[in-house]
Phi, psi and omega in degrees: 000323179297318179296317179301314182290321177299313181298321180297318179296315179299320180299313182293329181285337189238350183235160174280120185302131177083359182278123182238132175262124179256126185237152172236136179249127178242130173278110183269348173210117193244133173076171177075018181283141183280347182286163183243032178308120191295342182266352198261128178286348186261002178289137179289351183275348184241150177267104179234175182273007182289128178277127181281143169209149178284190181302133179294153173289154185300323182294326178293320177295316180299319177301315181294322179297313182293323177295320178297319179296317178298328181280353176105006178290147175247346178228139181237119182249138181239130181243139177237126183278086173206165179294315177195155178286114182252326183278124183298319180297319178297318181294322176299321178295321177298317178300319178296321178298319177300317180296324178296316179299314181295322180296333179277355178088015178255157171287144183248135178225144173226154170228111190235012185080213183282134180232157176273168177298319180298318178293321178299318179295318178297320178297317178299316181293333178284348178112005182302135182268327185203145178249127179265129176201096186285148172275340174073302185207191183284162179297321183288329181273341187307315181298340178283346183251325184220133177242347187275352167209168186256167175299322180295328174302318180295313180300318180300316178300317179299317181294321179293319177298317179294325178297330177273010179065034174264120172300153184254141164250110190212123185212213194231159166239120178265144176102016180275357186104007183287161177268172174297324177298322177298318180295319178297318180296319179296312181298325176296315179301317179296316183293334181275352174298142183232108000287164177296158180302143176291325180225144178230094177286131175253105182263143168256133181304131168254102184299132182247128178301131181102346177264159180301337183259022185297334182261019185293148179281135178301148180287128176298147184300321183295331175294317177299314183298316180295322180296315178298317182297315180293320177300319179295318180294319183283331183230072191297335184266350186284155165283120175263119192250128167284116187240235183304139180091354183300325184291348176280347186277146174282169177300320180293322178293321174303313182300318179296319178299316178294325181297321184270000172138352177291144174209000000 
């Protein structure tokens, strides 16, 4: 109860009361990823029911952007399932997608895996508002979840995005089998980023059949609530986002999450 009240006070001191950011995430390139993230339905290493498709055509993206705007979204995020953007033509298409989002009057976010400084600068020049690249879990637990890249690879990508003056959307996945110490270490790592992330999505694992984590136990609600509360205290200015797993929550649980700092 003390943590709940502390987080609520910090939230009121640093955020506009009642302000909620509504975002829509579109997969613009689905499946076939070479990485082995144990939670991910889009890895080419696992047999899942996800249908693969290449980069969407620009008109399909524009339709989705306009639909999101009509539905009340203020931010539109686009994700591509790959290790990093290597094909120049594909990257040019991503830049065009960013411009489409901005032309519609929405904030633009992308998650493209590892990017170079040059790519980060081009994204910034195209109008990108924020770059998403989650740390997922603690550095010590990370190798148990992903082996095809390192925690330091993730940190490097975050630093390059920041060097290009791109704000970060960077958060966590709860329910990977991590300990409470792992969660504390992750939140500390996020809070020590300079500047701190603009957005911190708190995801709950949705186990996918065919992935190594398909039999994982759901995250208890109080664990989610405590994580949001600590994130709010450590990162008072950030948007704390209810992300994956949100639809499992009751209306009352949503209210508690907003009370302790989600927005």
